[in-house]
ROSEDO-282410 format. One record per atom (N, C-alpha, C): residue number from 1; residue in three letters; atom name; x, y, z. Coordinates in steps of 0.05 Angstrom, whole numbers, m for minus. Layout:
<NUM; 'ALA'; 'CA'; <X; Y; Z>> ...
end
This chain:
<1; 'UNK'; 'N'; <m833; m3785; m2174>> <1; 'UNK'; 'CA'; <m810; m3803; m2179>> <1; 'UNK'; 'C'; <m818; m3832; m2175>> <2; 'UNK'; 'N'; <m812; m3848; m2194>> <2; 'UNK'; 'CA'; <m818; m3877; m2193>> <2; 'UNK'; 'C'; <m792; m3892; m2187>> <3; 'UNK'; 'N'; <m794; m3911; m2169>> <3; 'UNK'; 'CA'; <m772; m3929; m2163>> <3; 'UNK'; 'C'; <m783; m3958; m2161>> <4; 'UNK'; 'N'; <m765; m3977; m2168>> <4; 'UNK'; 'CA'; <m772; m4004; m2163>> <4; 'UNK'; 'C'; <m771; m4009; m2133>> <5; 'UNK'; 'N'; <m789; m4025; m2123>> <5; 'UNK'; 'CA'; <m788; m4032; m2094>> <5; 'UNK'; 'C'; <m762; m4047; m2089>> <6; 'UNK'; 'N'; <m752; m4046; m2065>> <6; 'UNK'; 'CA'; <m727; m4058; m2058>> <6; 'UNK'; 'C'; <m727; m4089; m2062>> <7; 'UNK'; 'N'; <m750; m4101; m2062>> <7; 'UNK'; 'CA'; <m752; m4130; m2066>> <7; 'UNK'; 'C'; <m759; m4138; m2094>> <8; 'UNK'; 'N'; <m755; m4120; m2113>> <8; 'UNK'; 'CA'; <m761; m4125; m2142>> <8; 'UNK'; 'C'; <m735; m4121; m2158>> <9; 'UNK'; 'N'; <m731; m4139; m2176>> <9; 'UNK'; 'CA'; <m707; m4139; m2194>> <9; 'UNK'; 'C'; <m717; m4137; m2222>> <10; 'UNK'; 'N'; <m704; m4120; m2238>> <10; 'UNK'; 'CA'; <m711; m4118; m2267>> <10; 'UNK'; 'C'; <m688; m4131; m2283>> <11; 'UNK'; 'N'; <m695; m4148; m2301>> <11; 'UNK'; 'CA'; <m675; m4161; m2318>> <11; 'UNK'; 'C'; <m683; m4156; m2347>> <12; 'UNK'; 'N'; <m666; m4142; m2363>> <12; 'UNK'; 'CA'; <m672; m4138; m2391>> <12; 'UNK'; 'C'; <m670; m4164; m2406>> <13; 'UNK'; 'N'; <m687; m4167; m2426>> <13; 'UNK'; 'CA'; <m687; m4191; m2443>> <13; 'UNK'; 'C'; <m687; m4181; m2472>> <14; 'UNK'; 'N'; <m684; m4199; m2491>> <14; 'UNK'; 'CA'; <m686; m4191; m2519>> <14; 'UNK'; 'C'; <m714; m4183; m2527>> <15; 'UNK'; 'N'; <m734; m4189; m2510>> <15; 'UNK'; 'CA'; <m762; m4183; m2516>> <15; 'UNK'; 'C'; <m773; m4162; m2497>> <16; 'UNK'; 'N'; <m757; m4147; m2483>> <16; 'UNK'; 'CA'; <m767; m4126; m2464>> <16; 'UNK'; 'C'; <m752; m4129; m2438>> <17; 'UNK'; 'N'; <m767; m4138; m2417>> <17; 'UNK'; 'CA'; <m755; m4141; m2391>> <17; 'UNK'; 'C'; <m772; m4160; m2374>> <18; 'UNK'; 'N'; <m760; m4170; m2354>> <18; 'UNK'; 'CA'; <m774; m4186; m2334>> <18; 'UNK'; 'C'; <m771; m4172; m2307>> <19; 'UNK'; 'N'; <m793; m4170; m2292>> <19; 'UNK'; 'CA'; <m792; m4159; m2265>> <19; 'UNK'; 'C'; <m798; m4182; m2246>> <20; 'UNK'; 'N'; <m780; m4187; m2227>> <20; 'UNK'; 'CA'; <m783; m4208; m2208>> <20; 'UNK'; 'C'; <m787; m4197; m2180>> <21; 'UNK'; 'N'; <m809; m4204; m2168>> <21; 'UNK'; 'CA'; <m815; m4196; m2140>> <21; 'UNK'; 'C'; <m803; m4218; m2123>> <22; 'UNK'; 'N'; <m780; m4213; m2111>> <22; 'UNK'; 'CA'; <m765; m4233; m2096>> <22; 'UNK'; 'C'; <m781; m4245; m2073>> <23; 'UNK'; 'N'; <m795; m4228; m2057>> <23; 'UNK'; 'CA'; <m809; m4238; m2034>> <23; 'UNK'; 'C'; <m833; m4255; m2041>> <24; 'UNK'; 'N'; <m846; m4249; m2063>> <24; 'UNK'; 'CA'; <m870; m4264; m2071>> <24; 'UNK'; 'C'; <m863; m4287; m2090>> <25; 'UNK'; 'N'; <m839; m4286; m2102>> <25; 'UNK'; 'CA'; <m832; m4307; m2121>> <25; 'UNK'; 'C'; <m848; m4305; m2147>> <26; 'UNK'; 'N'; <m858; m4282; m2153>> <26; 'UNK'; 'CA'; <m873; m4278; m2178>> <26; 'UNK'; 'C'; <m857; m4260; m2197>> <27; 'UNK'; 'N'; <m862; m4265; m2223>> <27; 'UNK'; 'CA'; <m850; m4248; m2243>> <27; 'UNK'; 'C'; <m870; m4238; m2263>> <28; 'UNK'; 'N'; <m863; m4216; m2276>> <28; 'UNK'; 'CA'; <m880; m4204; m2296>> <28; 'UNK'; 'C'; <m861; m4198; m2320>> <29; 'UNK'; 'N'; <m872; m4199; m2344>> <29; 'UNK'; 'CA'; <m857; m4192; m2367>> <29; 'UNK'; 'C'; <m867; m4166; m2379>> <30; 'UNK'; 'N'; <m849; m4150; m2389>> <30; 'UNK'; 'CA'; <m856; m4126; m2403>> <30; 'UNK'; 'C'; <m847; m4128; m2432>> <31; 'UNK'; 'N'; <m864; m4120; m2450>> <31; 'UNK'; 'CA'; <m855; m4119; m2478>> <31; 'UNK'; 'C'; <m836; m4095; m2481>> <32; 'UNK'; 'N'; <m824; m4092; m2505>> <32; 'UNK'; 'CA'; <m805; m4070; m2508>> <32; 'UNK'; 'C'; <m817; m4042; m2502>> <33; 'UNK'; 'N'; <m842; m4038; m2509>> <33; 'UNK'; 'CA'; <m854; m4011; m2504>> <33; 'UNK'; 'C'; <m857; m4007; m2474>> <34; 'UNK'; 'N'; <m867; m4027; m2460>> <34; 'UNK'; 'CA'; <m870; m4026; m2431>> <34; 'UNK'; 'C'; <m844; m4021; m2417>> <35; 'UNK'; 'N'; <m823; m4035; m2426>> <35; 'UNK'; 'CA'; <m797; m4031; m2414>> <35; 'UNK'; 'C'; <m786; m4003; m2420>> <36; 'UNK'; 'N'; <m791; m3993; m2444>> <36; 'UNK'; 'CA'; <m782; m3965; m2450>> <36; 'UNK'; 'C'; <m795; m3946; m2431>> <37; 'UNK'; 'N'; <m821; m3949; m2426>> <37; 'UNK'; 'CA'; <m835; m3931; m2408>> <37; 'UNK'; 'C'; <m823; m3933; m2380>> <38; 'UNK'; 'N'; <m819; m3958; m2371>> <38; 'UNK'; 'CA'; <m808; m3962; m2344>> <38; 'UNK'; 'C'; <m780; m3950; m2341>> <39; 'UNK'; 'N'; <m763; m3953; m2361>> <39; 'UNK'; 'CA'; <m736; m3942; m2360>> <39; 'UNK'; 'C'; <m737; m3911; m2358>> <40; 'UNK'; 'N'; <m755; m3899; m2373>> <40; 'UNK'; 'CA'; <m757; m3869; m2372>> <40; 'UNK'; 'C'; <m766; m3861; m2344>> <41; 'UNK'; 'N'; <m785; m3875; m2333>> <41; 'UNK'; 'CA'; <m795; m3868; m2306>> <41; 'UNK'; 'C'; <m774; m3873; m2285>> <42; 'UNK'; 'N'; <m759; m3895; m2287>> <42; 'UNK'; 'CA'; <m738; m3901; m2267>> <42; 'UNK'; 'C'; <m715; m3882; m2269>> <43; 'UNK'; 'N'; <m710; m3871; m2292>> <43; 'UNK'; 'CA'; <m688; m3852; m2295>> <43; 'UNK'; 'C'; <m695; m3824; m2287>> <44; 'UNK'; 'N'; <m719; m3820; m2276>> <44; 'UNK'; 'CA'; <m726; m3794; m2266>> <44; 'UNK'; 'C'; <m746; m3779; m2283>> <45; 'UNK'; 'N'; <m753; m3790; m2306>> <45; 'UNK'; 'CA'; <m772; m3778; m2323>> <45; 'UNK'; 'C'; <m801; m3781; m2312>> <46; 'UNK'; 'N'; <m818; m3763; m2320>> <46; 'UNK'; 'CA'; <m846; m3765; m2311>> <46; 'UNK'; 'C'; <m863; m3778; m2333>> <47; 'UNK'; 'N'; <m889; m3779; m2329>> <47; 'UNK'; 'CA'; <m907; m3792; m2348>> <47; 'UNK'; 'C'; <m906; m3777; m2375>> <48; 'UNK'; 'N'; <m903; m3751; m2375>> <48; 'UNK'; 'CA'; <m901; m3736; m2400>> <48; 'UNK'; 'C'; <m877; m3744; m2416>> <49; 'UNK'; 'N'; <m854; m3748; m2402>> <49; 'UNK'; 'CA'; <m830; m3756; m2416>> <49; 'UNK'; 'C'; <m833; m3784; m2427>> <50; 'UNK'; 'N'; <m846; m3802; m2412>> <50; 'UNK'; 'CA'; <m851; m3829; m2422>> <50; 'UNK'; 'C'; <m869; m3829; m2446>> <51; 'UNK'; 'N'; <m889; m3812; m2446>> <51; 'UNK'; 'CA'; <m907; m3810; m2469>> <51; 'UNK'; 'C'; <m891; m3800; m2494>> <52; 'UNK'; 'N'; <m874; m3780; m2490>> <52; 'UNK'; 'CA'; <m858; m3769; m2512>> <52; 'UNK'; 'C'; <m840; m3791; m2523>> <53; 'UNK'; 'N'; <m827; m3806; m2506>> <53; 'UNK'; 'CA'; <m809; m3827; m2515>> <53; 'UNK'; 'C'; <m824; m3849; m2530>> <54; 'UNK'; 'N'; <m847; m3856; m2520>> <54; 'UNK'; 'CA'; <m863; m3876; m2533>> <54; 'UNK'; 'C'; <m872; m3867; m2560>> <55; 'UNK'; 'N'; <m880; m3842; m2563>> <55; 'UNK'; 'CA'; <m888; m3831; m2589>> <55; 'UNK'; 'C'; <m865; m3830; m2608>> <56; 'UNK'; 'N'; <m841; m3823; m2599>> <56; 'UNK'; 'CA'; <m819; m3820; m2617>> <56; 'UNK'; 'C'; <m807; m3847; m2625>> <57; 'UNK'; 'N'; <m812; m3868; m2609>> <57; 'UNK'; 'CA'; <m801; m3894; m2614>> <57; 'UNK'; 'C'; <m818; m3910; m2635>> <58; 'UNK'; 'N'; <m843; m3902; m2639>> <58; 'UNK'; 'CA'; <m860; m3917; m2657>> <58; 'UNK'; 'C'; <m883; m3900; m2666>> <59; 'UNK'; 'N'; <m900; m3912; m2681>> <59; 'UNK'; 'CA'; <m923; m3898; m2691>> <59; 'UNK'; 'C'; <m946; m3900; m2671>> <60; 'UNK'; 'N'; <m944; m3885; m2650>> <60; 'UNK'; 'CA'; <m964; m3884; m2629>> <60; 'UNK'; 'C'; <m975; m3856; m2626>> <61; 'UNK'; 'N'; <m1001; m3853; m2626>> <61; 'UNK'; 'CA'; <m1013; m3827; m2622>> <61; 'UNK'; 'C'; <m1010; m3818; m2593>> <62; 'UNK'; 'N'; <m1007; m3793; m2588>> <62; 'UNK'; 'CA'; <m1004; m3783; m2560>> <62; 'UNK'; 'C'; <m1026; m3792; m2541>> <63; 'UNK'; 'N'; <m1051; m3792; m2550>> <63; 'UNK'; 'CA'; <m1072; m3801; m2532>> <63; 'UNK'; 'C'; <m1070; m3830; m2525>> <64; 'UNK'; 'N'; <m1063; m3846; m2544>> <64; 'UNK'; 'CA'; <m1059; m3875; m2539>> <64; 'UNK'; 'C'; <m1035; m3879; m2521>> <65; 'UNK'; 'N'; <m1013; m3865; m2526>> <65; 'UNK'; 'CA'; <m989; m3867; m2509>> <65; 'UNK'; 'C'; <m995; m3859; m2481>> <66; 'UNK'; 'N'; <m1011; m3838; m2477>> <66; 'UNK'; 'CA'; <m1018; m3829; m2450>> <66; 'UNK'; 'C'; <m1034; m3850; m2435>> <67; 'UNK'; 'N'; <m1053; m3862; m2448>> <67; 'UNK'; 'CA'; <m1069; m3884; m2435>> <67; 'UNK'; 'C'; <m1051; m3907; m2428>> <68; 'UNK'; 'N'; <m1033; m3914; m2446>> <68; 'UNK'; 'CA'; <m1015; m3937; m2441>> <68; 'UNK'; 'C'; <m996; m3932; m2418>> <69; 'UNK'; 'N'; <m985; m3908; m2417>> <69; 'UNK'; 'CA'; <m966; m3901; m2396>> <69; 'UNK'; 'C'; <m981; m3901; m2369>> <70; 'UNK'; 'N'; <m1004; m3887; m2368>> <70; 'UNK'; 'CA'; <m1019; m3886; m2343>> <70; 'UNK'; 'C'; <m1028; m3914; m2334>> <71; 'UNK'; 'N'; <m1037; m3930; m2353>> <71; 'UNK'; 'CA'; <m1046; m3957; m2347>> <71; 'UNK'; 'C'; <m1023; m3975; m2336>> <72; 'UNK'; 'N'; <m1000; m3973; m2349>> <72; 'UNK'; 'CA'; <m977; m3989; m2340>> <72; 'UNK'; 'C'; <m968; m3981; m2312>> <73; 'UNK'; 'N'; <m967; m3955; m2308>> <73; 'UNK'; 'CA'; <m958; m3945; m2282>> <73; 'UNK'; 'C'; <m978; m3953; m2260>> <74; 'UNK'; 'N'; <m1004; m3953; m2266>> <74; 'UNK'; 'CA'; <m1024; m3961; m2247>> <74; 'UNK'; 'C'; <m1021; m3991; m2241>> <75; 'UNK'; 'N'; <m1017; m4007; m2261>> <75; 'UNK'; 'CA'; <m1014; m4036; m2257>> <75; 'UNK'; 'C'; <m989; m4043; m2241>> <76; 'UNK'; 'N'; <m967; m4030; m2248>> <76; 'UNK'; 'CA'; <m942; m4035; m2233>> <76; 'UNK'; 'C'; <m945; m4027; m2204>> <77; 'UNK'; 'N'; <m959; m4006; m2198>> <77; 'UNK'; 'CA'; <m964; m3997; m2171>> <77; 'UNK'; 'C'; <m983; m4016; m2157>> <78; 'UNK'; 'N'; <m1004; m4024; m2170>> <78; 'UNK'; 'CA'; <m1025; m4042; m2158>> <78; 'UNK'; 'C'; <m1013; m4069; m2149>> <79; 'UNK'; 'N'; <m995; m4080; m2165>> <79; 'UNK'; 'CA'; <m984; m4106; m2158>> <79; 'UNK'; 'C'; <m959; m4104; m2141>> <80; 'UNK'; 'N'; <m952; m4079; m2133>> <80; 'UNK'; 'CA'; <m930; m4075; m2114>> <80; 'UNK'; 'C'; <m902; m4077; m2125>> <81; 'UNK'; 'N'; <m898; m4070; m2150>> <81; 'UNK'; 'CA'; <m872; m4071; m2162>> <81; 'UNK'; 'C'; <m857; m4045; m2161>> <82; 'UNK'; 'N'; <m872; m4022; m2160>> <82; 'UNK'; 'CA'; <m859; m3996; m2159>> <82; 'UNK'; 'C'; <m871; m3979; m2136>> <83; 'UNK'; 'N'; <m856; m3961; m2128>> <83; 'UNK'; 'CA'; <m865; m3940; m2110>> <83; 'UNK'; 'C'; <m864; m3914; m2125>> <84; 'UNK'; 'N'; <m883; m3896; m2118>> <84; 'UNK'; 'CA'; <m883; m3870; m2130>> <84; 'UNK'; 'C'; <m892; m3849; m2111>> 
end
């Protein structure tokens, strides 16, 4: 299960979303695909569900989608935006 840390706020934008780490005063932007993946994960879906959504939303091959989902999740974890 993936959750945003309690000190992180997500704000949707017309170009994806912005994640603001309140304690650090830093923000990150997600493009629409990255935001789609994050929304699936935050709603209780796992990486497989995020891959499936990413593939159905556009012309993305499953192997590419898997790398992208795993990479995004690793980055969000590394910079302290999500807990899993």
